[in-house]
C-alpha positions in Angstrom: 0.0 0.0 0.0 1.3 3.5 -0.8 1.6 5.9 2.1 1.3 9.6 1.8 1.0 12.0 4.7 0.0 15.6 4.1 0.5 18.8 6.1 -1.7 21.4 4.4 -1.0 20.5 0.7 2.6 19.3 1.2 3.4 15.7 0.6 5.9 14.8 3.3 6.4 11.0 3.4 5.5 8.6 0.6 6.3 5.3 -0.9 4.7 6.4 -4.1 6.2 8.9 -6.6 4.6 12.3 -6.3 5.5 15.1 -8.7 6.7 18.1 -6.5 4.7 21.3 -6.5 5.7 24.1 -8.8 7.9 26.7 -7.0 8.8 30.3 -7.8 12.2 31.4 -6.6 12.3 35.1 -5.6 14.9 37.5 -4.2 17.6 34.9 -4.6 17.1 33.1 -1.2 13.4 32.9 -1.0 10.6 30.9 -2.7 6.9 31.4 -3.1 4.9 28.4 -2.1 1.2 28.1 -1.5 1.0 31.9 -1.3 3.8 32.3 1.3 7.3 33.7 0.9 9.6 31.2 2.6 13.4 31.0 3.1 14.8 28.6 0.5 17.5 26.2 1.5 17.3 23.8 -1.4 18.5 23.4 -5.0 22.2 23.6 -5.9 22.6 27.3 -6.9 25.3 27.7 -4.3 26.2 31.3 -5.2 22.9 32.3 -6.6 24.5 33.2 -9.9 21.3 32.1 -11.7 19.8 35.4 -10.5 23.0 37.5 -10.6 22.3 40.8 -12.5 25.5 40.4 -14.6 24.6 36.8 -15.6 21.1 37.9 -16.5 22.5 40.8 -18.5 24.9 38.5 -20.4 21.9 36.2 -21.2 19.9 39.0 -22.6 22.8 40.5 -24.6 23.6 37.0 -26.0 20.0 36.5 -27.1 20.0 39.9 -28.9 23.4 39.4 -30.6 23.3 35.7 -31.4 19.7 34.5 -31.4 18.5 31.5 -29.5 19.7 28.4 -31.1 22.2 27.2 -33.7 19.7 24.4 -34.7 22.4 22.0 -35.9 25.0 19.6 -34.5 28.4 21.1 -33.9 29.7 18.4 -36.3 27.7 19.9 -39.1 26.9 23.6 -39.2 26.3 24.3 -35.5 29.8 25.0 -34.3 30.2 28.5 -33.0 33.2 30.4 -31.6 31.3 30.9 -28.2 31.5 27.2 -27.6 35.2 27.1 -28.0 35.6 30.3 -26.0 33.8 28.8 -23.0 35.7 25.5 -23.4 39.0 27.4 -23.2 37.9 29.3 -20.2 36.7 26.1 -18.4 39.9 24.3 -19.2 41.9 27.3 -17.8 39.8 27.6 -14.6 40.0 23.9 -13.8 43.6 23.5 -15.0 42.7 20.8 -17.5 44.3 20.3 -20.9 41.0 20.5 -22.7 37.3 20.8 -22.2 34.2 19.8 -24.2 30.7 21.1 -23.8 27.7 18.7 -23.9 24.0 19.4 -23.6 23.6 18.7 -19.9 25.5 17.7 -16.9 23.8 14.3 -16.7 25.1 13.2 -20.1 28.7 14.0 -19.6 29.5 10.6 -18.2 27.5 8.9 -20.9 29.5 10.7 -23.6 32.7 9.4 -22.0 31.4 5.9 -21.7 30.3 5.8 -25.3 33.8 6.9 -26.4 35.8 4.5 -24.2 33.6 1.4 -24.6 35.8 -1.7 -25.1 38.9 -0.2 -23.4 38.3 -1.6 -19.9 37.8 -5.1 -18.5 35.8 -3.9 -15.5 33.9 -0.9 -14.2 34.2 -0.2 -10.5 31.6 2.1 -9.0 30.8 3.6 -5.6 27.5 2.0 -4.5 26.0 5.5 -3.9 27.2 7.1 -7.1 24.9 9.4 -8.9 22.4 7.8 -11.4 24.2 9.3 -14.3 27.3 7.3 -13.3 25.3 4.1 -13.1 23.9 4.7 -16.5 27.4 5.4 -17.8 28.6 2.2 -16.1 26.2 0.2 -18.2 27.2 2.0 -21.4 30.8 0.8 -21.0 29.5 -2.6 -21.9 31.7 -4.5 -19.5 31.2 -6.1 -16.0 30.2 -3.6 -13.4 31.3 -4.1 -9.7 30.2 -1.8 -6.9 32.2 -1.1 -3.8 31.2 0.2 -0.4 30.6 3.9 -0.2 33.8 6.1 0.1 35.8 3.1 1.1 39.4 2.7 -0.3 39.7 -0.6 1.5 36.6 -2.0 -0.2 37.8 -0.6 -3.6 41.2 -2.3 -3.0 39.5 -5.6 -2.4 37.5 -5.4 -5.6 40.6 -4.5 -7.5 42.4 -7.6 -6.1 39.5 -9.8 -7.2 39.6 -8.4 -10.7 43.1 -9.8 -11.1 46.5 -8.4 -12.2 45.6 -8.3 -15.9 42.4 -6.3 -15.4 42.0 -2.9 -17.1 40.0 -0.8 -14.7 37.9 2.4 -14.7 36.5 3.7 -11.4 33.4 5.8 -11.3 32.5 8.1 -8.4 31.1 11.4 -7.5 33.7 14.0 -6.4 31.4 15.5 -3.8 28.2 13.6 -2.9 25.0 15.6 -3.1 23.3 13.9 -0.2 25.5 15.2 2.5 28.5 17.1 1.0 31.0 14.4 1.7 34.0 14.0 -0.7 35.3 10.9 -2.3 38.8 9.9 -1.0 40.3 10.2 -4.4 44.0 10.3 -3.3 43.4 7.0 -1.5 41.7 5.5 -4.5 44.6 6.3 -6.8 46.9 4.5 -4.3 44.7 1.4 -4.4 44.6 1.3 -8.2 47.0 0.0 -10.8 49.0 2.7 -12.5 47.1 2.3 -15.7 43.6 2.6 -14.2 41.4 5.6 -14.9 39.2 7.6 -12.6 35.9 9.1 -13.9 34.9 11.7 -11.4 31.5 13.4 -11.6 32.3 16.7 -10.0 28.9 18.3 -10.5 28.6 19.5 -6.9 32.3 20.2 -6.2 33.2 22.2 -9.2 33.4 25.9 -8.3 32.6 25.1 -4.7 35.5 23.3 -3.0 39.3 23.5 -3.3 41.4 26.6 -2.7 40.6 28.0 -6.1 37.2 26.3 -6.6 38.5 23.7 -8.9 36.6 20.9 -7.2 37.4 17.6 -5.7 40.7 17.1 -7.6 42.1 20.3 -6.2 40.7 19.5 -2.8 42.4 16.1 -2.9 45.7 17.5 -4.4 45.3 15.5 -7.6 46.1 16.4 -11.2 44.1 15.4 -14.2 46.6 12.6 -15.0 44.6 9.4 -15.0 41.4 11.4 -14.1 38.5 12.5 -16.3 36.5 15.2 -14.5 33.0 15.9 -15.5 31.0 18.9 -14.4 27.7 20.6 -14.7 27.2 24.3 -15.4 24.0 24.4 -13.4 25.2 24.5 -9.8 28.1 26.7 -8.9 27.7 28.7 -12.1 23.9 28.8 -11.9 23.6 28.2 -15.7 22.9 25.0 -17.7 24.8 22.3 -19.6 27.7 20.1 -18.9 31.4 19.9 -19.7 34.1 17.1 -19.8 37.5 18.2 -18.5 40.1 15.9 -20.0 43.1 15.5 -22.3 43.1 16.9 -25.8 43.4 13.3 -27.1 40.2 12.2 -25.3 38.4 15.4 -26.4 39.1 14.4 -30.1 38.0 10.9 -29.5 34.6 12.0 -28.0 34.0 14.3 -31.0 34.7 11.3 -33.3 33.0 8.5 -31.4 30.3 9.7 -29.1 26.9 9.5 -30.8 25.5 11.6 -28.0 27.8 14.5 -28.8 27.6 14.1 -32.6 23.9 13.8 -32.7 23.0 16.6 -30.2 22.1 20.2 -30.8 24.6 22.2 -28.5 23.6 24.6 -25.8 21.7 27.8 -26.8 24.2 30.6 -27.4 22.6 33.0 -24.8 23.2 30.3 -22.1 26.9 30.0 -23.2 27.1 33.8 -23.0 25.6 33.8 -19.5 28.0 30.9 -18.4 31.0 32.9 -19.5 29.9 35.7 -17.3 29.2 33.4 -14.4 32.7 32.0 -14.7 34.1 35.5 -14.8 32.3 36.2 -11.5 33.7 33.1 -9.9 37.2 34.1 -10.9 36.8 37.7 -9.7 34.8 37.4 -6.5 36.8 35.0 -4.5 34.9 36.0 -1.3 31.9 34.0 -2.6 33.6 30.7 -1.6 34.8 32.1 1.7 31.2 33.3 2.5 29.8 29.9 1.6 32.3 28.2 3.9 31.6 30.6 6.7 27.8 30.2 6.4 28.1 26.4 6.3 30.4 26.4 9.4 27.9 28.7 11.2 25.0 26.3 10.6 26.9 23.2 11.4 28.5 24.7 14.5 25.1 26.1 15.7 23.5 22.7 15.4 26.4 20.9 17.1 26.2 23.4 20.0 22.5 22.6 20.4 23.2 18.9 20.6 22.6 17.7 17.0 25.0 15.3 15.3 25.9 16.8 12.0 28.7 15.2 10.0 31.6 17.4 9.2 31.8 17.4 5.4 33.4 19.9 3.0 30.2 20.6 1.1 27.5 23.2 2.0 24.8 20.6 2.6 23.1 19.7 5.9 21.1 16.4 5.9 18.6 15.6 8.7 16.7 12.3 9.0 13.5 12.1 11.0 13.0 9.2 13.3 9.7 8.2 11.6 6.9 9.5 9.5 5.2 11.2 12.4 8.4 13.1 13.2 8.6 14.1 9.5 5.2 15.8 9.8 6.1 17.6 13.0 9.4 18.9 11.6 7.8 20.1 8.5 5.2 22.0 10.6 8.0 23.6 12.6 9.9 24.7 9.5 6.8 26.2 8.0 6.1 28.0 11.2 9.6 29.5 11.0 8.9 30.5 7.3 11.4 28.0 5.9 10.5 25.8 2.9 10.6 22.2 4.1 12.9 20.5 1.7 12.0 16.9 2.3 13.3 14.8 -0.6 13.6 11.2 -1.8 16.5 10.7 -4.3 18.3 7.7 -5.7 21.0 6.3 -3.3 19.7 8.3 -0.4 17.5 7.0 2.5 14.6 5.1 0.9 12.0 6.9 3.1 13.4 10.3 2.4 15.2 13.0 4.4 15.4 16.7 4.9 18.3 18.3 2.9 19.3 21.9 3.4 21.6 23.6 1.0 23.5 26.6 2.3 24.4 29.5 -0.1 26.8 32.4 0.0 23.8 34.7 -0.2 21.7 33.7 2.7 21.5 36.3 5.4 22.6 35.8 9.0 19.0 36.0 10.2 18.0 33.2 7.7 20.9 31.0 8.9 20.0 31.6 12.5 16.4 30.8 11.8 17.3 27.5 10.2 19.5 26.5 13.2 16.8 27.4 15.7 14.1 25.5 13.8 16.2 22.4 13.5 17.5 22.6 17.0 13.9 22.9 18.4 13.2 19.6 16.5 16.3 17.8 17.8 14.3 15.1 19.6 12.5 14.2 16.3 15.8 13.5 14.4 18.0 10.5 14.5 21.7 10.2 13.6 22.1 10.1 9.9 25.2 8.1 8.8 25.3 7.8 5.0 28.3 5.4 5.3 25.8 2.7 6.5 22.4 4.0 5.6 20.3 1.5 3.6 18.6 2.6 0.4 16.5 0.8 -2.1 19.4 0.7 -4.5 22.0 -0.7 -2.2 19.6 -3.4 -1.0 19.0 -4.5 -4.6 22.6 -4.6 -5.7 25.0 -7.5 -5.1 28.1 -6.0 -3.4 31.5 -7.6 -4.1 
């Protein structure tokens, strides 16, 4: 039987799939919902660049100058100098040899897998990897083995079972979206043969962590040697699309072999124009990352001082798990009373019954942050310790772990 509990018109706990309500984001850190203006701690627009006046101005100027759509593949008549300009800027920002744009962040890993099919004997993947990585794993068309979440020891055991002649590619998120934890990439490389490849989906880390915002590779002090870094433009940059950061050789191979790339219409030019401006802002305004770090530390520290266990992770994400469905309803009511949108989600490879996920931004005010801390602290007795290292999900229960 499907279970669905409601507070007002909000679905808060369900075993069925319910389409979320439409939301209208306003004033950068608020949202209109059911006629109320609520503080918004959700989504992934970490610096609120999606509503930055300069980014919106670049979008409008790009529309007027270039039109909306090239209406052709880049491999026919749809290639434009703006694509190459953004790719050069991205490669420079992330210190990669080359970059290649693709239509969305989700398909970056698929384009890589299409290109490298047949080059590996085994795909090894973190059991909690993003669905795009699981789809890519299948596209490699070779045996897929999962290993325990963020465990170099488990990865080493799988590597050993594959044998000395194995040719391996490891798939993992750089920063995991459910709690802001980072994959131990340095330890992974130590556990792998020298000819193994890492495919790192850095959608949430790119622009956010690392001294210069270069993501989980910089955070882990790794170069792009042996590593393919895929990113989305829709989170730190507040735009849309995806990019593959890789060697020049691999870029040429993707252009030649990936049907996804060859057969797709590229990003609308106004979006490329807006992304170029967003990247300029990330380079120029280095205080954005320091503000984000400070805001995240304030929330985590405030909750810890009030007796809540909040994992210390590099990402600006706070996850909270209700004890049961009745607790979910009570927490949601407390958040609504505090004029905070109750971001209760169910997402692949997260707790099967759902959890509250709060995303901190550089643009939230001190009063908003304090309000969030107070609302969650007042609900402390309704929360249980959330440990994603061992939390069971529908997906992990269904997969055979090696």
